[in-house]
PyMOL commands that place a pseudoatom at each C-alpha (Angstrom):
pseudoatom trace, name=CA, resn=MET, resi=1, chain=A, elem=C, hetatm=0, pos=[-21.952, 11.210, 33.861]
pseudoatom trace, name=CA, resn=ASP, resi=2, chain=A, elem=C, hetatm=0, pos=[-21.880, 8.854, 30.898]
pseudoatom trace, name=CA, resn=THR, resi=3, chain=A, elem=C, hetatm=0, pos=[-18.855, 7.580, 29.057]
pseudoatom trace, name=CA, resn=CYS, resi=4, chain=A, elem=C, hetatm=0, pos=[-18.149, 5.516, 25.999]
pseudoatom trace, name=CA, resn=ARG, resi=5, chain=A, elem=C, hetatm=0, pos=[-14.830, 3.734, 25.541]
pseudoatom trace, name=CA, resn=HIS, resi=6, chain=A, elem=C, hetatm=0, pos=[-13.429, 2.038, 22.463]
pseudoatom trace, name=CA, resn=SER, resi=7, chain=A, elem=C, hetatm=0, pos=[-10.027, 0.419, 22.309]
pseudoatom trace, name=CA, resn=CYS, resi=8, chain=A, elem=C, hetatm=0, pos=[-8.311, -1.311, 19.421]
pseudoatom trace, name=CA, resn=ASN, resi=9, chain=A, elem=C, hetatm=0, pos=[-5.181, -3.328, 20.095]
pseudoatom trace, name=CA, resn=GLY, resi=10, chain=A, elem=C, hetatm=0, pos=[-3.190, -2.711, 16.936]
pseudoatom trace, name=CA, resn=PRO, resi=11, chain=A, elem=C, hetatm=0, pos=[-4.188, -2.120, 13.347]
pseudoatom trace, name=CA, resn=ASN, resi=12, chain=A, elem=C, hetatm=0, pos=[-5.898, -4.960, 11.497]
pseudoatom trace, name=CA, resn=GLY, resi=13, chain=A, elem=C, hetatm=0, pos=[-6.226, -3.077, 8.248]
pseudoatom trace, name=CA, resn=PRO, resi=14, chain=A, elem=C, hetatm=0, pos=[-9.458, -2.776, 6.311]
pseudoatom trace, name=CA, resn=PHE, resi=15, chain=A, elem=C, hetatm=0, pos=[-11.672, -5.727, 5.444]
pseudoatom trace, name=CA, resn=ALA, resi=16, chain=A, elem=C, hetatm=0, pos=[-11.312, -6.928, 1.845]
pseudoatom trace, name=CA, resn=ASP, resi=17, chain=A, elem=C, hetatm=0, pos=[-14.960, -6.068, 1.078]
pseudoatom trace, name=CA, resn=GLU, resi=18, chain=A, elem=C, hetatm=0, pos=[-16.457, -2.622, 1.751]
pseudoatom trace, name=CA, resn=ASP, resi=19, chain=A, elem=C, hetatm=0, pos=[-19.659, -4.245, 3.081]
pseudoatom trace, name=CA, resn=LEU, resi=20, chain=A, elem=C, hetatm=0, pos=[-19.445, -5.085, 6.803]
pseudoatom trace, name=CA, resn=LEU, resi=21, chain=A, elem=C, hetatm=0, pos=[-21.739, -8.081, 6.297]
pseudoatom trace, name=CA, resn=HIS, resi=22, chain=A, elem=C, hetatm=0, pos=[-19.385, -9.682, 3.756]
pseudoatom trace, name=CA, resn=ALA, resi=23, chain=A, elem=C, hetatm=0, pos=[-16.240, -10.030, 5.884]
pseudoatom trace, name=CA, resn=THR, resi=24, chain=A, elem=C, hetatm=0, pos=[-14.545, -13.410, 6.108]
pseudoatom trace, name=CA, resn=PRO, resi=25, chain=A, elem=C, hetatm=0, pos=[-14.600, -15.429, 9.366]
pseudoatom trace, name=CA, resn=ASP, resi=26, chain=A, elem=C, hetatm=0, pos=[-10.881, -14.667, 9.784]
pseudoatom trace, name=CA, resn=GLU, resi=27, chain=A, elem=C, hetatm=0, pos=[-11.486, -10.919, 9.391]
pseudoatom trace, name=CA, resn=TYR, resi=28, chain=A, elem=C, hetatm=0, pos=[-14.286, -11.003, 12.006]
pseudoatom trace, name=CA, resn=ALA, resi=29, chain=A, elem=C, hetatm=0, pos=[-12.122, -13.049, 14.393]
pseudoatom trace, name=CA, resn=ALA, resi=30, chain=A, elem=C, hetatm=0, pos=[-9.118, -10.719, 14.059]
pseudoatom trace, name=CA, resn=ALA, resi=31, chain=A, elem=C, hetatm=0, pos=[-11.292, -7.661, 14.642]
pseudoatom trace, name=CA, resn=GLY, resi=32, chain=A, elem=C, hetatm=0, pos=[-12.966, -9.255, 17.664]
pseudoatom trace, name=CA, resn=ARG, resi=33, chain=A, elem=C, hetatm=0, pos=[-9.660, -10.262, 19.270]
pseudoatom trace, name=CA, resn=SER, resi=34, chain=A, elem=C, hetatm=0, pos=[-8.305, -6.726, 19.113]
pseudoatom trace, name=CA, resn=TYR, resi=35, chain=A, elem=C, hetatm=0, pos=[-11.342, -4.595, 20.003]
pseudoatom trace, name=CA, resn=VAL, resi=36, chain=A, elem=C, hetatm=0, pos=[-13.026, -3.645, 23.285]
pseudoatom trace, name=CA, resn=ALA, resi=37, chain=A, elem=C, hetatm=0, pos=[-15.950, -1.268, 23.695]
pseudoatom trace, name=CA, resn=TYR, resi=38, chain=A, elem=C, hetatm=0, pos=[-18.285, -0.357, 26.515]
pseudoatom trace, name=CA, resn=SER, resi=39, chain=A, elem=C, hetatm=0, pos=[-20.556, 2.472, 27.526]
pseudoatom trace, name=CA, resn=GLY, resi=40, chain=A, elem=C, hetatm=0, pos=[-22.378, 3.578, 30.638]
pseudoatom trace, name=CA, resn=ARG, resi=41, chain=A, elem=C, hetatm=0, pos=[-22.224, 5.879, 33.626]
pseudoatom trace, name=CA, resn=PHE, resi=42, chain=A, elem=C, hetatm=0, pos=[-19.000, 6.557, 35.468]
pseudoatom trace, name=CA, resn=PHE, resi=43, chain=A, elem=C, hetatm=0, pos=[-18.379, 7.594, 39.042]
pseudoatom trace, name=CA, resn=VAL, resi=44, chain=A, elem=C, hetatm=0, pos=[-15.415, 9.372, 40.636]
pseudoatom trace, name=CA, resn=ASP, resi=45, chain=A, elem=C, hetatm=0, pos=[-14.318, 8.676, 44.214]
pseudoatom trace, name=CA, resn=GLU, resi=46, chain=A, elem=C, hetatm=0, pos=[-11.737, 11.330, 45.036]
pseudoatom trace, name=CA, resn=ARG, resi=47, chain=A, elem=C, hetatm=0, pos=[-10.953, 9.852, 48.453]
pseudoatom trace, name=CA, resn=LYS, resi=48, chain=A, elem=C, hetatm=0, pos=[-10.059, 6.455, 46.969]
pseudoatom trace, name=CA, resn=LYS, resi=49, chain=A, elem=C, hetatm=0, pos=[-8.596, 8.065, 43.824]
pseudoatom trace, name=CA, resn=SER, resi=50, chain=A, elem=C, hetatm=0, pos=[-10.733, 5.780, 41.710]
pseudoatom trace, name=CA, resn=LEU, resi=51, chain=A, elem=C, hetatm=0, pos=[-12.982, 5.919, 38.699]
pseudoatom trace, name=CA, resn=SER, resi=52, chain=A, elem=C, hetatm=0, pos=[-15.630, 3.239, 38.253]
pseudoatom trace, name=CA, resn=HIS, resi=53, chain=A, elem=C, hetatm=0, pos=[-17.436, 2.384, 35.044]
pseudoatom trace, name=CA, resn=GLU, resi=54, chain=A, elem=C, hetatm=0, pos=[-20.947, 0.929, 35.071]
pseudoatom trace, name=CA, resn=MET, resi=55, chain=A, elem=C, hetatm=0, pos=[-21.287, -1.355, 32.064]
pseudoatom trace, name=CA, resn=ALA, resi=56, chain=A, elem=C, hetatm=0, pos=[-24.648, -0.572, 30.429]
pseudoatom trace, name=CA, resn=VAL, resi=57, chain=A, elem=C, hetatm=0, pos=[-23.480, -1.634, 26.944]
pseudoatom trace, name=CA, resn=SER, resi=58, chain=A, elem=C, hetatm=0, pos=[-20.504, -3.862, 26.213]
pseudoatom trace, name=CA, resn=PHE, resi=59, chain=A, elem=C, hetatm=0, pos=[-18.961, -5.664, 23.263]
pseudoatom trace, name=CA, resn=PHE, resi=60, chain=A, elem=C, hetatm=0, pos=[-18.123, -8.388, 25.821]
pseudoatom trace, name=CA, resn=PRO, resi=61, chain=A, elem=C, hetatm=0, pos=[-21.540, -9.473, 27.173]
pseudoatom trace, name=CA, resn=ASN, resi=62, chain=A, elem=C, hetatm=0, pos=[-20.126, -10.853, 30.452]
pseudoatom trace, name=CA, resn=TRP, resi=63, chain=A, elem=C, hetatm=0, pos=[-19.445, -7.254, 31.577]
pseudoatom trace, name=CA, resn=LEU, resi=64, chain=A, elem=C, hetatm=0, pos=[-23.082, -6.102, 31.321]
pseudoatom trace, name=CA, resn=GLY, resi=65, chain=A, elem=C, hetatm=0, pos=[-24.317, -4.794, 34.651]
pseudoatom trace, name=CA, resn=GLN, resi=66, chain=A, elem=C, hetatm=0, pos=[-20.846, -4.863, 36.239]
pseudoatom trace, name=CA, resn=ARG, resi=67, chain=A, elem=C, hetatm=0, pos=[-19.129, -1.903, 37.795]
pseudoatom trace, name=CA, resn=GLN, resi=68, chain=A, elem=C, hetatm=0, pos=[-15.389, -1.935, 37.097]
pseudoatom trace, name=CA, resn=VAL, resi=69, chain=A, elem=C, hetatm=0, pos=[-13.004, 0.182, 39.127]
pseudoatom trace, name=CA, resn=ARG, resi=70, chain=A, elem=C, hetatm=0, pos=[-9.939, 1.933, 37.748]
pseudoatom trace, name=CA, resn=PHE, resi=71, chain=A, elem=C, hetatm=0, pos=[-7.427, 3.674, 39.993]
pseudoatom trace, name=CA, resn=VAL, resi=72, chain=A, elem=C, hetatm=0, pos=[-6.464, 7.123, 38.773]
pseudoatom trace, name=CA, resn=GLU, resi=73, chain=A, elem=C, hetatm=0, pos=[-3.365, 9.209, 39.239]
pseudoatom trace, name=CA, resn=VAL, resi=74, chain=A, elem=C, hetatm=0, pos=[-3.804, 12.843, 38.266]
pseudoatom trace, name=CA, resn=PRO, resi=75, chain=A, elem=C, hetatm=0, pos=[-0.496, 14.568, 37.491]
pseudoatom trace, name=CA, resn=THR, resi=76, chain=A, elem=C, hetatm=0, pos=[0.095, 18.218, 38.301]
pseudoatom trace, name=CA, resn=SER, resi=77, chain=A, elem=C, hetatm=0, pos=[-0.779, 19.143, 34.711]
pseudoatom trace, name=CA, resn=ARG, resi=78, chain=A, elem=C, hetatm=0, pos=[-4.550, 19.417, 34.198]
pseudoatom trace, name=CA, resn=ASN, resi=79, chain=A, elem=C, hetatm=0, pos=[-4.188, 18.187, 30.601]
pseudoatom trace, name=CA, resn=ALA, resi=80, chain=A, elem=C, hetatm=0, pos=[-3.223, 14.585, 31.379]
pseudoatom trace, name=CA, resn=SER, resi=81, chain=A, elem=C, hetatm=0, pos=[-4.173, 11.673, 33.593]
pseudoatom trace, name=CA, resn=THR, resi=82, chain=A, elem=C, hetatm=0, pos=[-3.086, 8.086, 34.081]
pseudoatom trace, name=CA, resn=VAL, resi=83, chain=A, elem=C, hetatm=0, pos=[-5.565, 5.241, 34.510]
pseudoatom trace, name=CA, resn=CYS, resi=84, chain=A, elem=C, hetatm=0, pos=[-4.443, 1.836, 35.763]
for i in range(1, 84): cmd.bond("trace and resi %d" % i, "trace and resi %d" % (i + 1))
show_as sticks, trace
zoom trace
């Protein structure tokens, strides 16, 4: 299965200009410090209670080609999960 994950660490507010290509260096830096995104296949290992992500696309280029493992705890409710 494929997944895509985006995470923003707190609101930065909108850029001053509506055009993405006209942001200031400070606006780009603030956005880059607070944002993570990756996409690729994921694999579930029920025995190990883990979920691994294969990084096919990543905002952080050092992750490309890596497989990162997350340990998962599934509560009794089917509507929620915890990933560490």
